[in-house]
C-alpha positions as CSV (number, residue, x, y, z in Angstrom):
1,M,116.8,-0.6,-48.4
2,R,116.7,-1.5,-44.9
3,F,115.8,1.8,-43.7
4,V,112.4,1.5,-45.9
5,Y,111.2,-1.7,-44.4
6,L,112.0,-0.7,-40.8
7,T,109.7,2.3,-41.6
8,I,107.3,0.1,-42.6
9,V,107.4,-1.8,-39.9
10,L,107.0,0.4,-37.7
11,L,104.4,2.0,-39.4
12,I,102.5,-1.1,-39.2
13,S,103.0,-1.6,-35.6
14,V,100.8,1.6,-35.1
15,F,98.4,0.1,-37.3
16,V,97.8,-2.5,-35.4
17,K,97.4,-1.1,-32.5
18,A,95.1,2.0,-34.0
19,Q,91.5,2.2,-33.5
20,D,88.3,0.3,-35.6
21,P,88.1,2.1,-38.9
22,H,84.9,4.8,-38.2
23,F,82.6,7.2,-40.5
24,T,81.7,10.6,-39.6
25,Q,78.2,9.6,-42.0
26,F,77.9,6.7,-39.4
27,V,74.5,6.6,-39.9
28,A,75.3,4.6,-43.2
29,A,77.2,2.0,-42.0
30,P,75.2,1.6,-38.9
31,F,76.3,-2.0,-38.2
32,T,79.7,-0.6,-37.5
33,V,78.8,1.1,-34.5
34,N,75.6,-1.3,-33.7
35,P,74.3,-5.1,-34.9
36,A,70.7,-4.0,-33.2
37,Y,70.3,-1.4,-35.8
38,A,69.9,-3.9,-38.9
39,G,65.7,-4.0,-39.5
40,V,65.8,-0.3,-37.9
41,F,64.4,1.9,-41.2
42,N,61.4,3.2,-42.9
43,G,60.9,0.1,-45.6
44,S,61.0,-3.8,-46.0
45,A,64.7,-3.5,-47.1
46,R,68.1,-1.7,-47.4
47,V,71.5,-1.3,-49.0
48,M,73.9,1.3,-47.9
49,A,77.7,2.2,-49.0
50,N,80.2,4.8,-47.5
51,Y,83.8,5.8,-48.5
52,R,85.8,7.9,-46.2
53,Q,89.5,9.5,-47.6
54,Q,91.2,10.5,-44.6
55,W,93.9,12.8,-44.5
56,A,92.9,13.4,-48.2
57,N,95.3,16.3,-48.3
58,L,98.6,14.9,-47.0
59,V,101.1,12.3,-48.6
60,D,98.8,9.0,-48.6
61,P,95.6,9.1,-47.3
62,F,93.9,6.4,-45.3
63,T,90.8,4.9,-47.4
64,T,88.0,3.1,-46.0
65,A,85.0,1.9,-48.2
66,V,81.8,-0.7,-46.2
67,V,78.9,-1.8,-48.1
68,A,75.8,-3.2,-46.7
69,G,72.6,-4.1,-47.0
70,D,69.6,-5.6,-44.6
71,V,66.1,-7.2,-44.9
72,K,63.6,-7.5,-42.3
73,I,62.2,-10.9,-42.3
74,G,58.7,-12.6,-41.9
75,N,55.3,-11.1,-42.9
76,Y,55.1,-9.3,-39.5
77,K,53.7,-6.2,-39.9
78,P,53.5,-3.8,-36.7
79,E,51.8,-1.2,-36.2
80,E,52.6,1.9,-37.3
81,G,55.5,3.4,-36.0
82,G,56.2,-0.4,-34.8
83,Q,59.1,-2.3,-35.5
84,H,59.7,-5.1,-37.3
85,P,60.9,-8.3,-35.1
86,F,63.6,-10.4,-36.7
87,N,66.2,-8.8,-39.5
88,I,69.1,-9.7,-40.9
89,G,72.3,-8.1,-42.6
90,V,75.4,-8.1,-43.8
91,Q,79.0,-5.8,-44.4
92,F,81.6,-5.7,-46.6
93,M,84.8,-3.3,-45.0
94,Q,87.7,-2.9,-46.9
95,D,90.5,-0.3,-45.2
96,Q,93.9,0.3,-46.6
97,S,96.7,3.0,-46.4
98,M,100.8,2.9,-47.6
99,A,99.2,3.3,-51.2
100,G,97.4,0.5,-50.5
101,A,100.2,-1.5,-49.2
102,F,98.6,-2.4,-46.0
103,R,95.3,-3.5,-46.1
104,S,92.3,-5.0,-44.2
105,S,89.3,-6.9,-45.3
106,Y,86.5,-7.6,-43.3
107,A,83.1,-9.2,-44.0
108,G,80.2,-9.7,-41.3
109,L,76.8,-11.4,-40.8
110,M,74.3,-9.5,-38.2
111,A,70.9,-9.9,-36.8
112,S,68.4,-8.4,-34.5
113,Y,65.3,-9.1,-32.5
114,H,63.0,-6.4,-31.3
115,V,60.3,-6.6,-29.2
116,K,57.5,-4.5,-28.5
117,L,57.2,-2.7,-25.0
118,N,53.7,-1.9,-25.2
119,E,50.3,-2.3,-27.0
120,A,50.4,0.5,-29.0
121,D,53.6,-0.7,-30.4
122,D,55.5,2.5,-30.8
123,Q,58.3,1.6,-28.2
124,S,60.7,-1.7,-28.6
125,V,64.0,-3.0,-26.9
126,G,66.2,-4.8,-29.3
127,A,69.1,-7.1,-29.5
128,G,72.0,-8.0,-32.3
129,L,74.5,-10.1,-32.7
130,A,77.2,-9.4,-35.1
131,I,79.5,-11.7,-36.4
132,N,82.8,-10.7,-38.4
133,Y,85.7,-12.1,-40.2
134,G,88.6,-9.9,-40.7
135,N,92.3,-10.5,-42.7
136,R,95.0,-8.0,-42.9
137,R,97.9,-8.3,-45.5
138,I,100.9,-6.6,-46.8
139,D,101.2,-5.7,-50.4
140,F,104.9,-5.9,-51.4
141,A,104.6,-6.0,-55.0
142,G,105.5,-1.9,-55.1
143,I,107.9,-1.9,-52.3
144,S,111.8,-2.8,-52.4
145,F,114.0,-4.3,-49.9
146,D,117.9,-5.0,-50.6
147,R,117.9,-8.4,-51.0
148,Q,116.2,-7.8,-54.4
149,F,118.7,-5.5,-55.6
150,A,120.4,-6.8,-58.5
151,S,123.2,-5.5,-61.2
152,G,120.2,-4.0,-63.1
153,G,118.9,-2.7,-60.8
154,F,116.1,-3.7,-58.0
155,N,114.0,-6.2,-59.0
156,L,110.4,-6.9,-57.5
157,S,110.2,-10.3,-58.8
158,L,112.9,-12.1,-56.5
159,P,111.7,-12.8,-52.9
160,N,111.4,-10.2,-50.5
161,G,111.9,-12.8,-47.8
162,E,108.8,-10.7,-45.7
163,A,106.7,-14.0,-46.3
164,A,106.0,-14.6,-42.7
165,M,104.3,-11.2,-43.0
166,Q,102.8,-11.7,-46.2
167,N,101.0,-14.9,-44.3
168,M,99.4,-13.4,-41.6
169,K,96.6,-15.1,-40.0
170,P,93.0,-14.1,-40.4
171,F,90.4,-13.5,-37.0
172,Y,86.9,-13.8,-36.0
173,S,85.6,-11.1,-34.0
174,I,82.3,-11.4,-32.1
175,G,80.1,-7.8,-30.9
176,A,76.6,-7.4,-30.1
177,G,74.1,-4.7,-28.8
178,L,71.2,-3.4,-27.2
179,L,68.8,-0.9,-29.2
180,F,65.5,1.0,-27.5
181,R,63.2,3.0,-29.5
182,S,60.5,5.2,-29.2
183,G,58.6,6.6,-32.3
184,N,55.2,8.2,-32.9
185,P,54.3,8.7,-36.5
186,L,51.5,11.2,-35.7
187,S,54.1,14.0,-34.6
188,G,57.0,12.6,-36.9
189,T,58.8,11.9,-33.7
190,F,61.2,8.8,-33.5
191,F,63.9,8.4,-30.4
192,D,66.6,5.4,-30.0
193,V,69.2,5.1,-27.6
194,G,71.7,2.2,-27.8
195,L,74.9,0.3,-26.3
196,S,76.7,-2.2,-28.5
197,G,80.2,-3.8,-28.1
198,Y,82.7,-5.1,-30.6
199,H,85.8,-7.6,-30.1
200,F,84.3,-9.6,-27.3
201,N,86.8,-12.6,-28.2
202,K,89.7,-10.5,-28.3
203,P,91.0,-12.0,-31.5
204,I,94.6,-12.2,-31.9
205,Q,95.4,-9.2,-34.9
206,T,99.1,-8.9,-35.6
207,V,101.7,-8.9,-38.3
208,M,104.7,-10.2,-36.5
209,D,103.0,-13.4,-34.7
210,D,102.9,-12.3,-31.3
211,P,99.9,-13.9,-29.1
212,K,99.8,-11.0,-26.9
213,Q,98.7,-8.6,-29.6
214,V,94.7,-9.0,-29.2
215,L,92.2,-6.2,-30.9
216,P,91.1,-4.6,-27.6
217,I,87.2,-4.7,-26.7
218,R,85.5,-1.0,-28.6
219,W,82.4,0.2,-26.6
220,S,80.0,2.2,-28.2
221,G,77.0,4.2,-27.5
222,Q,74.2,5.9,-29.8
223,M,71.5,8.6,-29.7
224,T,69.2,9.3,-32.2
225,F,66.3,11.8,-32.4
226,Q,64.1,13.1,-35.0
227,Q,61.3,15.6,-34.8
228,Y,59.1,17.1,-37.5
229,I,59.1,21.6,-37.1
230,N,56.5,21.9,-39.7
231,E,54.6,19.5,-42.2
232,V,57.5,19.5,-44.8
233,S,60.6,20.3,-42.3
234,L,62.4,18.1,-39.7
235,I,65.3,18.1,-37.7
236,N,67.6,15.1,-37.0
237,I,70.1,15.3,-34.1
238,K,72.6,12.1,-33.4
239,A,75.6,11.2,-31.4
240,L,78.0,8.7,-31.1
241,Y,80.6,7.9,-28.2
242,Q,83.1,5.2,-29.0
243,K,86.0,3.7,-26.7
244,Q,88.9,1.3,-27.3
245,A,91.6,0.6,-25.8
246,E,92.9,3.8,-24.3
247,V,91.3,6.2,-27.5
248,D,87.7,7.1,-27.0
249,Y,86.0,9.9,-28.8
250,L,82.4,12.0,-29.0
251,L,80.5,12.8,-32.9
252,A,77.0,14.6,-32.1
253,G,75.6,16.6,-34.9
254,F,72.3,17.9,-36.7
255,S,70.9,18.0,-39.7
256,I,67.6,19.8,-41.0
257,A,66.1,18.6,-44.1
258,R,63.4,19.8,-46.3
259,L,60.6,17.8,-47.9
260,F,59.5,18.2,-51.9
261,G,58.0,16.7,-54.5
262,E,54.0,15.5,-54.6
263,D,54.4,12.7,-51.7
264,E,56.9,14.4,-49.8
265,E,59.6,11.4,-50.1
266,Q,62.0,13.7,-52.2
267,M,64.1,15.2,-49.1
268,V,67.4,17.7,-49.2
269,G,69.5,18.9,-46.1
270,A,72.4,19.7,-44.4
271,G,74.0,20.3,-41.1
272,L,77.3,19.7,-39.1
273,W,79.6,17.3,-37.1
274,Y,81.4,17.8,-34.6
275,R,84.1,15.1,-33.2
276,S,85.5,16.0,-29.7
277,G,89.3,16.9,-29.9
278,E,89.5,16.5,-33.7
279,S,87.5,18.2,-36.4
280,F,84.5,20.1,-37.5
281,A,82.4,17.8,-40.5
282,P,79.5,20.1,-42.5
283,H,77.3,17.6,-43.8
284,A,74.8,17.8,-47.0
285,Y,72.4,15.1,-48.1
286,V,69.5,15.0,-50.9
287,E,67.1,11.9,-51.2
288,V,65.0,11.1,-54.1
289,N,63.0,7.9,-55.0
290,K,64.1,6.6,-51.6
291,M,67.8,6.6,-52.6
292,R,70.1,9.3,-50.4
293,V,73.8,10.4,-51.4
294,G,75.3,12.4,-48.9
295,F,78.7,14.2,-48.6
296,S,80.7,15.4,-45.3
297,Y,84.1,17.1,-45.2
298,D,86.1,16.9,-41.7
299,I,88.4,19.7,-41.1
300,A,90.5,19.0,-38.5
301,Y,91.7,21.5,-35.6
302,N,93.9,19.3,-33.7
303,N,97.6,19.1,-33.6
304,L,97.9,18.7,-36.9
305,K,97.0,22.1,-37.5
306,R,100.4,23.4,-36.7
307,T,101.5,21.9,-40.6
308,L,101.7,24.1,-43.4
309,T,98.4,22.0,-44.8
310,P,95.9,21.1,-42.7
311,A,94.6,17.7,-42.4
312,S,91.4,16.7,-44.2
313,S,89.1,13.9,-44.7
314,Y,85.9,13.4,-46.7
315,E,83.1,10.9,-46.7
316,I,80.5,10.0,-49.7
317,S,77.5,7.5,-48.5
318,F,74.7,6.2,-50.6
319,Q,71.3,4.9,-48.8
320,W,68.6,3.1,-50.8
321,R,65.6,1.9,-49.2
322,I,63.4,-0.7,-50.7
323,G,59.7,-1.1,-50.3
324,Q,56.9,0.8,-48.8
325,M,57.7,3.7,-46.7
326,M,55.7,4.3,-43.7
327,E,54.5,8.3,-44.0
328,R,56.1,10.6,-41.2
329,G,58.7,7.4,-40.9
330,I,61.7,8.0,-39.5
331,R,64.1,9.9,-42.2
């Protein structure tokens, strides 16, 4: 099965040079774009999860799952609309392709510190640091090689001779980010803009033991804006620009939400995302008792549209905010 083996190696060489995993609903995976987002939410603690299946209707899809959480440290009580100064977060992510034969796993620790810029405490600037551990491996359990062919057929229990590729070395990656925030709880207006980078240490990440194959720095810029339209409706506008090696993209979108319930802590919303040169993604979400579930469906319009079955992707996100929430806070 030399052909199968060579195909796998070629595919893996593409993955090695590929971009980091990305999400359409990046607000449910904020540490993938800027560690300074640790602690930037309405509440005292937060749990998040996001599951993405890319090219879900074509052969074997790429799947990515992330679970994260962050908490505000200390008893500091900022002014209404202010940002808590010290925050920490953790993140676990797994990315797989080729029916699970190729897997990438990541674990990260994030910390952020925000400083208020005025006495009203409605503006702040923060810095975040991320330390990530990553590991890539190939699972040959379901892949057959010619050296595993015996008289009775293929015997997958026989050695495949690819131990060097199975024993890929783990790596560590360092990232950092800056974030400016401005908030006015009286009007329900919030704005932030951030800049971040990942893999500053350019870690070696290769399946072929090639020291020249390093993970390139990924630069990221983010912007979010929230404004109450009236007492029970609000609009959110978000944008993300990322560049890694020679590949870059812009992701931008909006959503309109309607609050309901006696305390107006329940919410339902919908919107649309646009990824430059690639896809549109309708998005809908519902929030009840501080728990939000979102769904988005990427509809590709790039070169894959020439196939008989256009490629598509979907995401399911979950956010749970814990603790007392500020009225008209960031949603």
